[in-house]
Each structure stands twice: as C-alpha cells, then as structure tokens.
C-alpha positions in Angstrom: -94.6 -32.2 33.4 -92.8 -30.9 30.2 -91.9 -27.2 30.1 -94.5 -25.0 28.6 -93.6 -23.6 25.2 -94.4 -20.5 23.2 -95.0 -21.0 19.5 -94.0 -18.1 17.2 -92.8 -17.2 13.7 -94.5 -20.2 12.1 -94.5 -18.5 8.8 -90.7 -18.3 8.7 -90.2 -22.0 8.4 -93.7 -23.3 7.7 -93.6 -25.0 11.1 -94.2 -23.5 14.6 -90.9 -22.7 16.3 -90.8 -23.9 19.9 -89.4 -21.3 22.3 -88.9 -22.2 26.0 -90.8 -19.7 28.0 -88.4 -20.1 31.0 -85.4 -18.8 29.2 -84.4 -15.6 27.2 -82.6 -17.6 24.6 -83.8 -16.7 21.1 -86.5 -14.3 22.3 -84.9 -10.9 21.4 -84.7 -11.9 17.7 -88.2 -13.2 17.8 -89.6 -10.0 19.4 -87.6 -7.8 17.1 -88.9 -9.5 14.0 -92.5 -9.6 15.2 -92.6 -6.0 16.2 -91.2 -4.9 12.9 -93.5 -7.2 10.9 -96.5 -6.0 13.0 -95.7 -2.3 12.3 -95.3 -3.0 8.6 -98.6 -5.0 8.4 -100.4 -2.2 10.3 -99.1 0.3 7.8 -100.7 -1.7 5.0 -104.0 -1.3 6.8 -104.5 -5.1 6.9 -105.8 -7.2 9.7 -103.0 -8.5 11.9 -104.6 -12.0 11.8 -103.5 -12.1 8.1 -100.0 -12.8 9.4 -101.2 -16.3 10.3 -101.9 -17.0 6.6 -99.4 -14.9 4.7 -95.6 -14.7 4.7 -93.5 -11.5 4.6 -92.8 -12.1 0.9 -96.6 -11.7 0.2 -96.8 -8.6 2.3 -93.9 -7.1 0.3 -95.7 -8.0 -2.9 -98.8 -6.1 -1.7 -96.7 -3.1 -0.8 -95.0 -3.3 -4.2 -98.3 -3.4 -6.0 -99.8 -0.5 -4.0 -96.8 1.8 -4.4 -95.1 0.7 -7.7 -91.8 0.6 -5.8 -89.9 -2.7 -5.9 -89.8 -3.7 -2.2 -88.0 -6.9 -1.1 -89.0 -8.8 2.0 -86.0 -7.3 3.9 -87.1 -3.8 2.9 -90.6 -4.5 4.0 -89.3 -5.4 7.5 -87.0 -2.4 7.4 -90.1 -0.2 6.9 -91.5 -1.8 10.1 -88.3 -1.0 12.0 -88.4 2.6 10.8 -92.1 2.9 11.9 -91.3 1.4 15.3 -88.4 3.8 15.8 -90.6 6.8 14.8 -93.3 5.7 17.2 -90.6 5.4 19.9 -89.3 8.9 19.2 -92.8 10.3 19.3 -93.4 8.7 22.7 -90.0 10.0 24.0 -90.9 13.5 22.9 -94.3 13.2 24.6 -92.5 12.5 27.9 -92.6 8.7 28.0 -89.5 6.7 29.0 -88.3 3.1 29.6 -90.1 3.1 33.0 -93.4 3.3 31.1 -92.6 0.2 29.1 -94.5 -2.1 31.5 -97.9 -3.7 31.6 -100.6 -2.4 33.9 -100.9 -4.2 37.2 -104.5 -5.1 36.2 -103.0 -7.3 33.4 
C-alpha cells in the first residue's frame, strides 16, 4: 500500500503538493504559510473556502482596493503573521501557554 499523502498549497503552483504524512519534512513551512494566509483572509471577512479558488495575489488586490494602500503578496502574508502574533500575545496574556496547544481528547 502506498503511503498516505496530504495535499496542500495547491494555489502556490497550480498543482497539489504532495506531503508525506509520516514525516515532518516540509511541514513547518506549509503550516507557517497556511496560518498566515488564513489569518489574512479572515481579516478580509471572506469565506475561507475562497482560498481554494483564489491566490494570494488576488487577496492582496482585494486588500489594496479596500484600503487604497499598495499591498504586495508578501505584505498580505506579513499582515497574517502579525495577526497571528497578536492573537498569540492575547492568549498568553489571558493565561494560556504551549501546554494548551493541543486538541481535545474527544477529537
């Protein structure tokens, strides 16, 4: 039986990227990009499913149109990183720590 695969970041290359679920190789970068992109898309008040049809360059264009500020794709993702870090700081201030970064046993 072939190893199971995780498909992610299809919008980067136009093709799904195979990621072996049994290794850590390539996953930190994938998680980092997806968490930043998700935070940015959420801030645009768009449905997260739109990421299956649109690329980061199109989201940056939406942000540019809404604000009048010339945002590049990299700046769009940087906004997501900043949002992620602010959320993290809020949670730390509220008393959460790394030990809380787990899924519930029910899941």
